[in-house]
N, CA and C atoms as an extended XYZ file, in Angstrom:
384
Properties=species:S:1:pos:R:3:atomname:S:1:resname:S:1:resid:I:1 pbc="F F F"
N        75.404      162.604      -22.405 N   MET     1
C        74.621      161.977      -23.386 CA  MET     1
C        73.150      161.983      -22.998 C   MET     1
N        72.377      162.573      -23.866 N   VAL     2
C        70.944      162.652      -23.636 CA  VAL     2
C        70.254      161.847      -24.751 C   VAL     2
N        69.416      160.915      -24.361 N   THR     3
C        68.670      160.126      -25.347 CA  THR     3
C        67.182      160.312      -25.098 C   THR     3
N        66.474      160.239      -26.178 N   GLU     4
C        65.020      160.352      -26.046 CA  GLU     4
C        64.434      159.020      -25.615 C   GLU     4
N        63.408      159.106      -24.829 N   ASP     5
C        62.730      157.897      -24.386 CA  ASP     5
C        61.644      157.557      -25.420 C   ASP     5
N        61.851      156.538      -26.243 N   THR     6
C        60.910      156.183      -27.324 CA  THR     6
C        59.892      155.141      -26.872 C   THR     6
N        60.010      154.644      -25.669 N   ARG     7
C        59.067      153.646      -25.184 CA  ARG     7
C        57.647      154.208      -25.051 C   ARG     7
N        57.510      155.495      -24.792 N   VAL     8
C        56.203      156.116      -24.681 CA  VAL     8
C        55.510      156.091      -26.038 C   VAL     8
N        56.231      156.361      -27.107 N   ASP     9
C        55.657      156.326      -28.455 CA  ASP     9
C        55.216      154.908      -28.822 C   ASP     9
N        55.990      153.939      -28.382 N   ARG    10
C        55.617      152.553      -28.666 CA  ARG    10
C        54.304      152.187      -27.966 C   ARG    10
N        54.116      152.657      -26.782 N   GLY    11
C        52.894      152.397      -26.030 CA  GLY    11
C        51.680      152.997      -26.710 C   GLY    11
N        51.842      154.206      -27.236 N   GLN    12
C        50.722      154.849      -27.939 CA  GLN    12
C        50.411      154.094      -29.230 C   GLN    12
N        51.437      153.663      -29.933 N   LEU    13
C        51.241      152.914      -31.166 CA  LEU    13
C        50.554      151.572      -30.875 C   LEU    13
N        50.953      150.914      -29.800 N   LEU    14
C        50.338      149.661      -29.406 CA  LEU    14
C        48.861      149.872      -29.041 C   LEU    14
N        48.564      150.947      -28.344 N   LEU    15
C        47.190      151.253      -27.972 CA  LEU    15
C        46.318      151.522      -29.203 C   LEU    15
N        46.822      152.315      -30.141 N   VAL    16
C        46.086      152.615      -31.370 CA  VAL    16
C        45.869      151.332      -32.184 C   VAL    16
N        46.871      150.478      -32.252 N   GLY    17
C        46.740      149.209      -32.976 CA  GLY    17
C        45.707      148.294      -32.345 C   GLY    17
N        45.698      148.232      -31.020 N   ALA    18
C        44.736      147.378      -30.325 CA  ALA    18
C        43.304      147.876      -30.529 C   ALA    18
N        43.114      149.193      -30.466 N   ILE    19
C        41.779      149.754      -30.689 CA  ILE    19
C        41.332      149.517      -32.127 C   ILE    19
N        42.224      149.668      -33.093 N   SER    20
C        41.885      149.411      -34.501 CA  SER    20
C        41.495      147.957      -34.710 C   SER    20
N        42.262      147.048      -34.119 N   LEU    21
C        41.952      145.628      -34.229 CA  LEU    21
C        40.596      145.311      -33.601 C   LEU    21
N        40.285      145.934      -32.491 N   ALA    22
C        38.988      145.715      -31.831 CA  ALA    22
C        37.839      146.173      -32.733 C   ALA    22
N        37.973      147.328      -33.385 N   PHE    23
C        36.930      147.805      -34.287 CA  PHE    23
C        36.773      146.883      -35.495 C   PHE    23
N        37.870      146.387      -36.021 N   ILE    24
C        37.803      145.474      -37.164 CA  ILE    24
C        37.080      144.189      -36.768 C   ILE    24
N        37.437      143.613      -35.620 N   LEU    25
C        36.769      142.405      -35.157 CA  LEU    25
C        35.288      142.647      -34.880 C   LEU    25
N        34.971      143.783      -34.309 N   LEU    26
C        33.573      144.122      -34.062 CA  LEU    26
C        32.797      144.217      -35.379 C   LEU    26
N        33.386      144.822      -36.391 N   GLY    27
C        32.740      144.926      -37.705 CA  GLY    27
C        32.515      143.564      -38.339 C   GLY    27
N        33.507      142.678      -38.249 N   VAL    28
C        33.377      141.330      -38.810 CA  VAL    28
C        32.265      140.563      -38.092 C   VAL    28
N        32.208      140.671      -36.783 N   VAL    29
C        31.168      139.978      -36.018 CA  VAL    29
C        29.784      140.514      -36.390 C   VAL    29
N        29.649      141.815      -36.561 N   MET    30
C        28.351      142.393      -36.929 CA  MET    30
C        27.911      141.922      -38.313 C   MET    30
N        28.822      141.885      -39.275 N   VAL    31
C        28.488      141.420      -40.629 CA  VAL    31
C        28.095      139.946      -40.596 C   VAL    31
N        28.862      139.145      -39.891 N   PHE    32
C        28.546      137.723      -39.792 CA  PHE    32
C        27.184      137.501      -39.145 C   PHE    32
N        26.893      138.232      -38.101 N   ASN    33
C        25.616      138.108      -37.405 CA  ASN    33
C        24.455      138.506      -38.310 C   ASN    33
N        24.598      139.583      -39.059 N   SER    34
C        23.512      140.009      -39.940 CA  SER    34
C        23.290      139.015      -41.079 C   SER    34
N        24.363      138.417      -41.588 N   VAL    35
C        24.218      137.403      -42.638 CA  VAL    35
C        23.494      136.178      -42.088 C   VAL    35
N        23.871      135.755      -40.901 N   GLN    36
C        23.226      134.594      -40.303 CA  GLN    36
C        21.757      134.882      -39.981 C   GLN    36
N        21.459      136.071      -39.521 N   TYR    37
C        20.077      136.464      -39.231 CA  TYR    37
C        19.251      136.474      -40.515 C   TYR    37
N        19.804      137.001      -41.590 N   THR    38
C        19.098      137.049      -42.869 CA  THR    38
C        18.822      135.644      -43.384 C   THR    38
N        19.779      134.740      -43.263 N   GLU    39
C        19.567      133.367      -43.697 CA  GLU    39
C        18.470      132.702      -42.881 C   GLU    39
N        18.423      132.978      -41.601 N   THR    40
C        17.401      132.387      -40.737 CA  THR    40
C        16.019      132.896      -41.116 C   THR    40
N        15.901      134.182      -41.393 N   ILE    41
C        14.612      134.767      -41.737 CA  ILE    41
C        14.127      134.258      -43.087 C   ILE    41
N        15.023      134.117      -44.061 N   ASN    42
C        14.625      133.762      -45.416 CA  ASN    42
C        14.630      132.273      -45.686 C   ASN    42
N        14.993      131.445      -44.740 N   SER    43
C        15.091      130.020      -45.024 CA  SER    43
C        13.717      129.430      -45.311 C   SER    43
N        13.644      128.680      -46.401 N   GLY    44
C        12.413      127.973      -46.715 CA  GLY    44
C        11.390      128.740      -47.513 C   GLY    44
N        11.555      129.994      -47.739 N   SER    45
C        10.524      130.769      -48.427 CA  SER    45
C        10.315      130.272      -49.849 C   SER    45
N        11.380      130.099      -50.587 N   ALA    46
C        11.257      129.642      -51.973 CA  ALA    46
C        10.716      128.223      -52.023 C   ALA    46
N        11.176      127.385      -51.113 N   THR    47
C        10.700      126.005      -51.062 CA  THR    47
C         9.217      125.967      -50.726 C   THR    47
N         8.795      126.805      -49.798 N   ASP    48
C         7.387      126.864      -49.431 CA  ASP    48
C         6.525      127.292      -50.615 C   ASP    48
N         7.004      128.267      -51.390 N   ASP    49
C         6.241      128.734      -52.545 CA  ASP    49
C         6.119      127.644      -53.610 C   ASP    49
N         7.189      126.918      -53.861 N   VAL    50
C         7.150      125.838      -54.851 CA  VAL    50
C         6.173      124.754      -54.390 C   VAL    50
N         6.223      124.410      -53.117 N   GLN    51
C         5.298      123.400      -52.592 CA  GLN    51
C         3.855      123.883      -52.689 C   GLN    51
N         3.638      125.175      -52.410 N   GLU    52
C         2.287      125.736      -52.493 CA  GLU    52
C         1.766      125.693      -53.933 C   GLU    52
N         2.625      125.982      -54.903 N   ILE    53
C         2.217      125.938      -56.312 CA  ILE    53
C         1.839      124.510      -56.704 C   ILE    53
N         2.617      123.539      -56.248 N   ARG    54
C         2.284      122.136      -56.542 CA  ARG    54
C         0.951      121.751      -55.912 C   ARG    54
N         0.715      122.242      -54.700 N   THR    55
C        -0.549      121.958      -54.022 CA  THR    55
C        -1.717      122.575      -54.780 C   THR    55
N        -1.559      123.821      -55.214 N   VAL    56
C        -2.614      124.502      -55.979 CA  VAL    56
C        -2.902      123.740      -57.268 C   VAL    56
N        -1.857      123.351      -57.967 N   GLU    57
C        -2.040      122.601      -59.220 CA  GLU    57
C        -2.794      121.299      -58.966 C   GLU    57
N        -2.406      120.596      -57.921 N   SER    58
C        -3.060      119.328      -57.605 CA  SER    58
C        -4.523      119.531      -57.217 C   SER    58
N        -4.798      120.553      -56.406 N   GLU    59
C        -6.178      120.809      -55.989 CA  GLU    59
C        -7.057      121.222      -57.164 C   GLU    59
N        -6.522      122.050      -58.055 N   ILE    60
C        -7.300      122.465      -59.237 CA  ILE    60
C        -7.554      121.262      -60.134 C   ILE    60
N        -6.521      120.445      -60.344 N   ARG    61
C        -6.681      119.254      -61.185 CA  ARG    61
C        -7.748      118.330      -60.612 C   ARG    61
N        -7.688      118.069      -59.315 N   THR    62
C        -8.661      117.183      -58.676 CA  THR    62
C       -10.076      117.756      -58.760 C   THR    62
N       -10.208      119.054      -58.478 N   GLY    63
C       -11.523      119.692      -58.543 CA  GLY    63
C       -12.117      119.646      -59.935 C   GLY    63
N       -11.291      119.907      -60.945 N   LEU    64
C       -11.784      119.877      -62.322 CA  LEU    64
C       -12.127      118.455      -62.762 C   LEU    64
N       -11.353      117.468      -62.301 N   GLN    65
C       -11.664      116.079      -62.636 CA  GLN    65
C       -13.014      115.671      -62.053 C   GLN    65
N       -13.264      116.062      -60.806 N   VAL    66
C       -14.539      115.730      -60.167 CA  VAL    66
C       -15.695      116.375      -60.926 C   VAL    66
N       -15.539      117.665      -61.250 N   LEU    67
C       -16.601      118.354      -61.987 CA  LEU    67
C       -16.795      117.758      -63.377 C   LEU    67
N       -15.698      117.367      -64.022 N   ASP    68
C       -15.783      116.768      -65.354 CA  ASP    68
C       -16.481      115.407      -65.285 C   ASP    68
N       -16.175      114.635      -64.262 N   ASN    69
C       -16.822      113.328      -64.102 CA  ASN    69
C       -18.316      113.484      -63.839 C   ASN    69
N       -18.703      114.554      -63.180 N   ARG    70
C       -20.127      114.819      -62.920 CA  ARG    70
C       -20.829      115.398      -64.145 C   ARG    70
N       -20.046      115.801      -65.136 N   GLY    71
C       -20.611      116.410      -66.340 CA  GLY    71
C       -20.926      117.888      -66.172 C   GLY    71
N       -20.313      118.531      -65.202 N   GLU    72
C       -20.585      119.942      -64.932 CA  GLU    72
C       -19.670      120.885      -65.708 C   GLU    72
N       -18.703      120.346      -66.452 N   ILE    73
C       -17.820      121.188      -67.263 CA  ILE    73
C       -18.088      120.890      -68.721 C   ILE    73
N       -18.637      121.878      -69.404 N   SER    74
C       -18.895      121.688      -70.836 CA  SER    74
C       -18.266      122.801      -71.659 C   SER    74
N       -18.008      123.952      -71.036 N   THR    75
C       -17.418      125.075      -71.776 CA  THR    75
C       -16.234      125.632      -71.002 C   THR    75
N       -15.477      126.486      -71.700 N   ASP    76
C       -14.329      127.125      -71.063 CA  ASP    76
C       -14.757      128.018      -69.899 C   ASP    76
N       -15.915      128.627      -70.023 N   SER    77
C       -16.386      129.516      -68.954 CA  SER    77
C       -16.717      128.731      -67.684 C   SER    77
N       -17.085      127.455      -67.806 N   ASP    78
C       -17.315      126.628      -66.618 CA  ASP    78
C       -16.016      126.445      -65.831 C   ASP    78
N       -14.923      126.242      -66.557 N   VAL    79
C       -13.610      126.087      -65.921 CA  VAL    79
C       -13.208      127.391      -65.240 C   VAL    79
N       -13.344      128.493      -65.970 N   GLU    80
C       -12.985      129.803      -65.416 CA  GLU    80
C       -13.843      130.130      -64.200 C   GLU    80
N       -15.113      129.795      -64.266 N   GLU    81
C       -16.025      130.081      -63.154 CA  GLU    81
C       -15.627      129.285      -61.910 C   GLU    81
N       -15.281      128.005      -62.084 N   TYR    82
C       -14.871      127.190      -60.943 CA  TYR    82
C       -13.643      127.789      -60.269 C   TYR    82
N       -12.643      128.150      -61.074 N   ILE    83
C       -11.395      128.660      -60.491 CA  ILE    83
C       -11.601      130.044      -59.891 C   ILE    83
N       -12.236      130.935      -60.629 N   ALA    84
C       -12.374      132.326      -60.148 CA  ALA    84
C       -13.380      132.453      -59.010 C   ALA    84
N       -14.522      131.805      -59.151 N   ASP    85
C       -15.597      132.001      -58.170 CA  ASP    85
C       -15.503      131.081      -56.961 C   ASP    85
N       -14.881      129.948      -57.123 N   TYR    86
C       -14.832      129.030      -55.993 CA  TYR    86
C       -13.413      128.850      -55.453 C   TYR    86
N       -12.532      128.277      -56.280 N   TYR    87
C       -11.213      127.886      -55.785 CA  TYR    87
C       -10.375      129.080      -55.335 C   TYR    87
N       -10.290      130.113      -56.149 N   ALA    88
C        -9.443      131.268      -55.812 CA  ALA    88
C        -9.916      131.949      -54.532 C   ALA    88
N       -11.219      132.024      -54.348 N   GLN    89
C       -11.738      132.658      -53.128 CA  GLN    89
C       -11.404      131.829      -51.890 C   GLN    89
N       -11.487      130.513      -52.006 N   GLU    90
C       -11.142      129.647      -50.873 CA  GLU    90
C        -9.660      129.777      -50.525 C   GLU    90
N        -8.799      129.826      -51.535 N   LYS    91
C        -7.357      129.951      -51.294 CA  LYS    91
C        -7.016      131.306      -50.684 C   LYS    91
N        -7.715      132.355      -51.108 N   THR    92
C        -7.468      133.696      -50.591 CA  THR    92
C        -7.811      133.778      -49.105 C   THR    92
N        -8.773      133.010      -48.666 N   ARG    93
C        -9.118      132.997      -47.236 CA  ARG    93
C        -7.995      132.383      -46.405 C   ARG    93
N        -7.199      131.502      -47.002 N   GLN    94
C        -6.127      130.824      -46.275 CA  GLN    94
C        -4.857      131.666      -46.181 C   GLN    94
N        -4.512      132.374      -47.246 N   ARG    95
C        -3.287      133.191      -47.269 CA  ARG    95
C        -3.391      134.214      -48.387 C   ARG    95
N        -2.574      135.272      -48.342 N   PRO    96
C        -2.653      136.286      -49.397 CA  PRO    96
C        -2.113      135.753      -50.729 C   PRO    96
N        -3.019      135.445      -51.620 N   VAL    97
C        -2.654      134.893      -52.921 CA  VAL    97
C        -3.700      135.343      -53.940 C   VAL    97
N        -3.265      135.457      -55.182 N   HIS    98
C        -4.181      135.844      -56.256 CA  HIS    98
C        -4.041      134.812      -57.365 C   HIS    98
N        -5.138      134.138      -57.694 N   ILE    99
C        -5.134      133.106      -58.730 CA  ILE    99
C        -6.105      133.535      -59.826 C   ILE    99
N        -5.595      133.622      -61.049 N   THR   100
C        -6.439      133.996      -62.182 CA  THR   100
C        -6.265      132.980      -63.300 C   THR   100
N        -7.247      132.916      -64.186 N   VAL   101
C        -7.200      132.031      -65.339 CA  VAL   101
C        -6.678      132.820      -66.529 C   VAL   101
N        -5.568      132.364      -67.091 N   GLU   102
C        -5.024      132.985      -68.303 CA  GLU   102
C        -5.801      132.497      -69.519 C   GLU   102
N        -5.983      131.184      -69.595 N   SER   103
C        -6.767      130.606      -70.689 CA  SER   103
C        -7.295      129.250      -70.240 C   SER   103
N        -8.432      128.889      -70.767 N   ALA   104
C        -9.044      127.595      -70.447 CA  ALA   104
C        -9.510      126.954      -71.734 C   ALA   104
N        -9.344      125.639      -71.800 N   ASN   105
C        -9.799      124.893      -72.971 CA  ASN   105
C       -10.446      123.607      -72.480 C   ASN   105
N       -11.753      123.632      -72.380 N   ALA   106
C       -12.494      122.468      -71.895 CA  ALA   106
C       -12.396      121.301      -72.870 C   ALA   106
N       -12.167      121.597      -74.138 N   GLY   107
C       -12.066      120.531      -75.142 CA  GLY   107
C       -10.817      119.686      -74.972 C   GLY   107
N        -9.704      120.302      -74.598 N   THR   108
C        -8.456      119.557      -74.415 CA  THR   108
C        -8.139      119.326      -72.941 C   THR   108
N        -9.032      119.699      -72.066 N   ASP   109
C        -8.862      119.528      -70.620 CA  ASP   109
C        -7.589      120.202      -70.091 C   ASP   109
N        -7.371      121.440      -70.514 N   THR   110
C        -6.225      122.202      -70.007 CA  THR   110
C        -6.678      123.592      -69.580 C   THR   110
N        -5.998      124.110      -68.580 N   VAL   111
C        -6.242      125.471      -68.124 CA  VAL   111
C        -4.889      126.058      -67.726 C   VAL   111
N        -4.665      127.305      -68.096 N   THR   112
C        -3.438      127.993      -67.716 CA  THR   112
C        -3.797      129.005      -66.637 C   THR   112
N        -3.151      128.856      -65.481 N   ILE   113
C        -3.450      129.737      -64.352 CA  ILE   113
C        -2.248      130.623      -64.045 C   ILE   113
N        -2.528      131.772      -63.453 N   ARG   114
C        -1.473      132.660      -62.958 CA  ARG   114
C        -1.621      132.702      -61.440 C   ARG   114
N        -0.545      132.308      -60.769 N   TYR   115
C        -0.518      132.233      -59.312 CA  TYR   115
C         0.417      133.328      -58.810 C   TYR   115
N        -0.111      134.261      -58.011 N   THR   116
C         0.682      135.399      -57.551 CA  THR   116
C         0.622      135.505      -56.034 C   THR   116
N         1.801      135.563      -55.404 N   THR   117
C         1.902      135.828      -53.970 CA  THR   117
C         2.690      137.116      -53.791 C   THR   117
N         3.028      137.409      -52.540 N   GLU   118
C         3.846      138.596      -52.274 CA  GLU   118
C         5.244      138.450      -52.862 C   GLU   118
N         5.710      137.202      -53.005 N   ASP   119
C         7.083      136.961      -53.423 CA  ASP   119
C         7.246      136.596      -54.893 C   ASP   119
N         6.311      135.830      -55.449 N   ILE   120
C         6.499      135.326      -56.808 CA  ILE   120
C         5.207      135.389      -57.612 C   ILE   120
N         5.390      135.298      -58.925 N   THR   121
C         4.278      135.128      -59.857 CA  THR   121
C         4.644      133.986      -60.799 C   THR   121
N         3.752      133.015      -60.918 N   VAL   122
C         4.012      131.855      -61.765 CA  VAL   122
C         2.800      131.636      -62.662 C   VAL   122
N         3.069      131.393      -63.931 N   THR   123
C         2.028      130.990      -64.876 CA  THR   123
C         2.260      129.524      -65.189 C   THR   123
N         1.213      128.721      -65.012 N   HIS   124
C         1.375      127.275      -65.135 CA  HIS   124
C         0.163      126.652      -65.808 C   HIS   124
N         0.405      125.647      -66.631 N   GLU   125
C        -0.674      124.946      -67.310 CA  GLU   125
C        -1.039      123.686      -66.528 C   GLU   125
N        -2.319      123.501      -66.299 N   VAL   126
C        -2.819      122.347      -65.544 CA  VAL   126
C        -3.674      121.494      -66.480 C   VAL   126
N        -3.360      120.218      -66.532 N   ASN   127
C        -4.170      119.256      -67.317 CA  ASN   127
C        -4.979      118.425      -66.342 C   ASN   127
N        -6.213      118.114      -66.725 N   TRP   128
C        -7.024      117.264      -65.850 CA  TRP   128
C        -7.629      116.112      -66.588 C   TRP   128
């Protein structure tokens, strides 16, 4: 009676299974690590932009109120000049941002600004 020794085949199958499992685990760890790294890099960006927009709105409102109280705002071009020539240039020195006036109405004390960064563009109306 001659029988084949099948234990050698089992060893090869076990080895192939172990190597496959190792590659699968390595792939899962790499995906998990890249997801966690991406979350760390991107955390707070949207929140920071929203806070920055609120700050810009508040600073423009305060600046226009001061100028209005002094009597220095009488036309729409005065509002546009303050934002374009003074405020936007000061903000640009602090970080890469572009602030433009969409429309200004000195009679109703409103101005619509466009705030653009590398990540977002927002058009917002400011009342003073």
